[in-house]
C-alpha positions as CSV (number, residue, x, y, z in Angstrom):
1,X,42.1,-1.4,51.9
2,X,41.3,-2.6,55.1
3,X,38.8,-5.2,56.2
4,X,36.8,-5.1,59.7
5,X,37.1,-8.8,60.6
6,X,33.9,-10.8,61.0
7,X,33.6,-12.4,64.1
8,X,31.1,-15.5,64.9
9,X,28.9,-15.2,67.0
10,X,25.4,-16.6,68.1
11,X,23.5,-14.6,65.1
12,X,25.9,-16.2,62.0
13,X,26.8,-19.2,63.9
14,X,23.9,-21.0,62.0
15,X,25.4,-20.3,58.7
16,X,28.8,-21.8,59.5
17,X,27.2,-25.4,60.6
18,X,27.2,-26.5,56.7
19,X,29.0,-29.4,58.3
20,X,25.3,-30.5,59.6
21,X,24.3,-31.3,56.8
22,X,27.1,-34.3,56.3
23,X,26.1,-35.3,59.7
24,X,22.6,-35.4,59.5
25,X,21.4,-35.3,62.6
26,X,17.4,-34.1,63.4
27,X,18.1,-33.9,67.1
28,X,17.9,-30.9,67.8
29,X,20.3,-30.8,71.3
30,X,23.0,-32.2,68.6
31,X,22.8,-29.6,67.1
32,X,23.3,-28.0,68.9
33,X,26.0,-29.5,70.3
34,X,28.1,-30.1,66.5
35,X,27.2,-26.2,66.4
36,X,29.1,-25.1,69.9
37,X,32.2,-27.7,68.8
38,X,32.1,-25.8,65.2
39,X,31.8,-22.3,66.4
40,X,35.2,-23.4,69.2
41,X,37.0,-25.5,66.1
42,X,36.8,-22.3,64.2
43,X,38.1,-19.2,66.7
44,X,40.6,-22.1,68.1
45,X,41.8,-24.5,65.2
46,X,42.3,-22.0,62.0
47,X,44.7,-19.3,61.6
48,X,43.3,-15.9,61.3
49,X,44.2,-15.7,57.5
50,X,41.5,-19.6,57.0
51,X,38.7,-17.3,59.3
52,X,38.8,-14.5,56.9
53,X,38.3,-16.4,54.0
54,X,36.0,-18.9,55.2
55,X,34.0,-15.9,56.7
56,X,34.2,-13.6,53.8
57,X,33.2,-16.7,51.5
58,X,30.2,-18.3,53.4
59,X,28.8,-15.2,55.7
60,X,29.3,-12.8,53.7
61,X,28.8,-14.4,50.1
62,X,31.4,-12.9,48.4
63,X,33.5,-14.6,45.5
64,X,37.1,-15.9,45.7
65,X,38.0,-13.3,42.6
66,X,36.5,-10.6,45.4
67,X,38.7,-11.8,48.7
68,X,41.0,-12.1,46.6
69,X,41.5,-8.7,46.4
70,X,40.3,-7.2,48.8
71,X,43.0,-9.3,50.9
72,X,46.0,-9.4,48.4
73,X,46.6,-12.3,47.7
74,X,45.7,-14.8,44.6
75,X,42.7,-16.8,43.5
76,X,43.9,-19.8,44.2
77,X,45.3,-19.0,47.7
78,X,42.8,-17.4,49.1
79,X,40.6,-21.2,47.7
80,X,43.4,-23.7,49.7
81,X,42.2,-21.0,52.6
82,X,38.7,-21.6,52.3
83,X,39.9,-25.5,51.8
84,X,41.9,-26.6,54.3
85,X,40.1,-24.9,57.0
86,X,36.5,-26.8,55.9
87,X,39.0,-30.0,55.9
88,X,40.0,-28.6,59.1
89,X,35.9,-27.7,60.4
90,X,35.0,-31.8,59.1
91,X,37.8,-33.4,60.6
92,X,36.8,-31.8,63.7
93,X,32.8,-32.4,63.0
94,X,33.3,-36.7,62.5
95,X,35.3,-36.5,65.9
96,X,32.7,-35.6,67.7
97,X,29.9,-36.9,66.1
98,X,31.2,-40.4,67.0
99,X,30.9,-39.2,70.8
């Protein structure tokens, strides 16, 4: 079954901003800046497969085992893609929150 790719937009990008909770900023401009950085990182730093798994899991709320069936992967592969993507985003977020 072929799935339509989910693209990040201003409408759904707030959900991905889960890394901001670790940032702890209550400053709205700072949160907005970090959100834009994370959106850019998701679009340009992640592989297509990482982006697919991440958006399906966090934006669409699909369980890992269901993502695995849809993408014809094992559940552990889906988990690995999600964790790798999360690590990359945290690394990007930690780099930018210093500046």
